[in-house]
N, C-alpha and C positions, 0 to 999 in steps of 0.2 A: 691621520684625520679619519673622522667618522663619516657617514653618510648626512648626518646633520652638522654643518659647519658655520663659524662665524661669518657674518656678514661684514664686509668691507665697512670701516668707519669713514666718517665725513661724508661730503656731497656725493652722490650717486646719480646713475641714469639707466633707469630699468629697462631693457630692449623686449618688447613684445616678440611672439613667436615670427621667425624669420622666414623658414620654409623655402631656401633656398633661392631667395630675391636679393642676389648679391649686389646687384645697381640701387635697389631701395637702401640695401645697409650701408652701401658708400654715401648715399647721398644723406642720409639721417647721421651717419657720424661727423659728416663735412658739418651739417646744421647744428649738431651739439658743440662743435668746436674741438673735435680731436684731429690730431694731426695722421698723419699717414702712418705713424708708428703708434698709435693708440694714446698719446700723450694729450693732456688738457693742461692749458695756461694756468686754470685755476685751480688745479688737483683733482679735479671730480675722475671718477673711475667709472666704469661701466658694468653692468650684472645683466646677464641673458637669462630669460625664463625659460629657456629649450624651446625644443622643436624647431631647430635650424636647418634642417634637411626636408627632402620631399616636395613634391608638386612642382615647384620653382625651376627657372631656366640655370642655376647653376650651384646646386648644393655643395660639390667638392670645394668650390672656392669660398663660400662661408664658413665650410668646417675649418678651411684651412685658417681663414682670417682669423676666426675667434679662437681656435686654438693658440696661434700666435699672440694674441692679445692675452689670454690666460697664463700663458708661459712666462710673457714678461712682467706680469703682475699688475697691468693695466685693466683687467676684467676677472669677474667671475661667472660662472654659467650653472645652472642647474639642470638636470638631466629630465626631459620631456617624453613623452612616450615615443614619439618618433625615434629618438637616439636609442632608446630600449629596444625597438624593432630591429634597428640597424646593428646592435651589438649580438643580438639574440640570432642574427640571420633570419629574420621573420620577414618577408617579403611581402610588403603591403602595399594596397593602393598609392600610388604617387612615387614608389620607390623604384622604378625602373631605371633611375641614373645609376642604380648601384647593382641590382639583383637583375639577372639575365633574364630569370622566368617573368620577371614583370616588365622587362624593356618595350616589348611589341603591343601588349594591352596597354601600355601608358602612351605610348606616342599619339592614339587617337586622341588622348584627353589632353596631356601635358604638354607635346612638343611646341617648340624645340627645348631640348635639355641636354645640358652637358652630362657625357656618362662618365664615371669613374674609370681613370684607367687602371689596367690589370696591376702595375705596379706598385700603386698607392692604395688599393683597397684595402690591405690589411690596416695601414696607416690610419686611413679615414674612418673605418670600423672601430678602432680603437680611441679615437679622440675623447670621446666622454667616459673613458672606463673609470677614470678616478675622481670623476665630477659627482658632488654631492647631489642629493635630492631634495635638500632645502637648506635655505640658510636664515640665520637669525642675529639679532642685536637687540640691545634694551629698548627701542623704538620701533622696529619693523621685523617682518618677515616675509619671506621669498620662498615660493613653492610652484611647480609648473600648475597645478591642477587643483589641489585640495589641501587645505591646512585642517585635519583631523588629529586631535591629540593622542587619541589610541593608536592610529598607525604611526604618527611621529615616534612616539615612545617604542614600539615595536621594531621600527629599525634603528634607532639609535645607537643601540651596541655594536652597529655592523660598522665594519671598516670600509674606508675607500677601497674600490676595487671587489670587495665582494658582492655588490648590486646584482649582478647576473645570476652568480650560483644562488644566492638566497630567493631570488625573484623565480628562478625555475624550481625551487623547493617549494615554494607556495603553489606556482602551477601544478605541480605533482599532486600535491595536495588536492587540489580543486579536481584534476583528472580521475583521483582516486574515489572521491565522494561522486563524481559521473558514473563509474564503473558500477558503485554500487546501487546506483538507481537505474542503470540501462539507458543512459541518457543519450548516447552515440546512437543506438538503434532508434530511438523516438525520434531524433532529428532525421535521420537517414527516412524514415516514414515520413515525416512532415514534407521534405524536401519533394519525395516522390510522388505525393498527392498534388503537391502544386506545379512541379515540373517547370519551374521558372528559374531564372537567375539572380541570386541576389545581390550582385554588383551592377543590375539593370536599372537605373533609377525610372525607368518607364515601366517597370514591370512590378506594381506594387504587390507583395506578396499578403496572403491572409494572416492575421495573429497567429504565431507558432510557440504554443507554450513551452516545448522543449527547448526551442532556440533561447526562450528569455529565462528560463531557468539555469540553462550552461552559461548565460552570459553573466546573471547575477552570482552564479557560484565564482566564475573566474575573477570577476572584478572584486568583488567584496571578500572573497578570502583571501586576497593577496595585498597587505598593505602597502607595497610599494607601487603595485597598480591602482590603488586608490589616490596615492600622493600625486600619481604622474596622469591620471587621466580621469579621476573624478568619482564621485558617490553616484550610484545607481539602484534602482530598484527595479521590478517587475512593472513592465509596462502594459497598456492596453492596446494601442495601435500601432503598427510599423512605423518608423520613420528613418529617411534615408541619410546617412553622415559617415564621413571616413570612407566614402567608396562603397557601402556596402547598408544594405537593409539591416534595421536593429529592431529589438523587441524589448528594451528596456527603458526605463525613463531617468533621464540626468536628473538628480536632485539638487536643488540650489542649496548647498550646504551652508553657503554664507549666511542664509535665514536662520541657521540655529548656531551662528558662531557667537559666542557671548564674551570671549577673551577682550580685553582693553587694546592689545597690541595689535596695528594694522596689519594686514595681509596684500601681498602684491602677485598676482596671478597671471598666467597665459589661458591659452588652451580652448577658450569658450567660443570662439568667433564672433567679437562684438562688431558692430557696424558703426562708423562715425554718422552715416546718414541713413538711417533705420528706414526714411520712406522708401529707399532705393530697393529694399528687399521685396521683390516681386516674388510669385510663387514661383515661376520659371528660373530667377537665378537663384533661390533658396534651395533648391533640389538639385541644380547643376553645382553648386561649390559650397553651399554652406548647411548645416543640420537644419531639418525641417523644424525641428524643436528648438525654438529661439529662446534661451534662456534670459535674453535682456530684452523680450517684447514690451516690458512695461519698465523698464530701467532707462533713463536719460543717457545719450550716449557720452556724456562727460561725467555722468555721476558716481561717486562711490556707492556702493551697495551693500547690502546685508541689515541684520538686524540692529548692529549698531553704527552703520554706515561708515566701516572701517576696512571694507575688502575692495580691491580694484583689480579689475581684469584691464590688462594692457595690450591684450591680442585684437588688434583693429582689423585682422582678416586680410593681411597682404597674402596669404596662402591661396586666396581666390583669383589671384590676378590672372593665371591662366585663362580662366573664362572670359576676364575682359580682352585678353588677347585674341581669343577666337571670335569675339564679337567687333574686334577692332574698337573697342572702346578707350575711352580715356582712364587710364590704370589708376593714376592717383585720387581719383575721384571717389571711386568704390571702394577700393580696397588699399588700405593705407599700412603701413609699418610705423610703430609708434614707440615712445620712449616716455616713462614717467620721471621726471626729474623730483628727487626727494633730497631735501626737505621740502623743496618749493611746492611740490603737488603741482608741477604745471606739465602740460603735456607736448611734446614736440614730435611733429608728423615728417615724414621723409618728402615731402614738398614744401619744407620749410615752414609752413604756419604752426603756429602755438597757440596754445588754449588752457586756459585755467580750469582743473577740476572743480567741479561742485559737490557741496553737501557732505564734504568730509567733517565726521565727528571727532572732535580732537578727544584724546583721554582726559580723564580726571586727573590733575596733579596728586 
């Protein structure tokens, strides 16, 4: 099997980014009608859009459960950027459940969280090793962050299991371009002039051109990074996302997507109740650059109104825990039922999606 694989036939439930929220996943599957083994009385099956781990209270449990569902044939899953970080041994914000070097720093923000036992770390790190980066069938496409035809075709020839070696090769190509332009020294000089911490949301840096150039190179020269973390371009103002200050702009690629086939993605921190996105909560948990600021919370979006983001920000529940707030009000785990185009949330509520543009026959 390759990195672009056939999507299940028949009715499916497409689950948004879980981010270690094992209880929310358990509740959602119950509301969707799945039994403890992942079977559904009506023959429905599950599809996960990636980013199963990091930030939440029990990433090991989520990875184990989804792995079991996939192995039993009850689910499919595509790789997200957080699975790639895990497989590459790249410790990022929120991954202290696995990486010792992140554990202490993450405790202040994300605790309590279950840490991976030493004996199972290898198995957990390999859970997604043979998963695809995209799934497709005649009426639907699923990918974690962006369906870009050029990048899909660049990886279509790769076999499952080759993801990390190919990813690393493209990373090296980006590093070589950086060496040719002395980018590391220029980034070092920018940080030295500022003197702050790029992981501190309270310290907004000045715009750093070398950092922006480096981010764009690493993102756009790597097709696997585009598919799993989106399309980006050089920004003008720093914004805080993913636990650090960034200097690029997220491109709403769906506004240029002209294919007739619908696409379902995760990744982008959508909100069911956008009025609750205060400046403080956005900086703490969600990207300051809200790509859904002008998109209704239940709407299909894009040039042809045939793209849907099913990530309703359950990965921000750590913030609600710190404030002793109601978890299911602000940060939800959702599944999009296809072909019904109905959303089911982990609190049991159901909502019809809006504005879908049916492809011409």
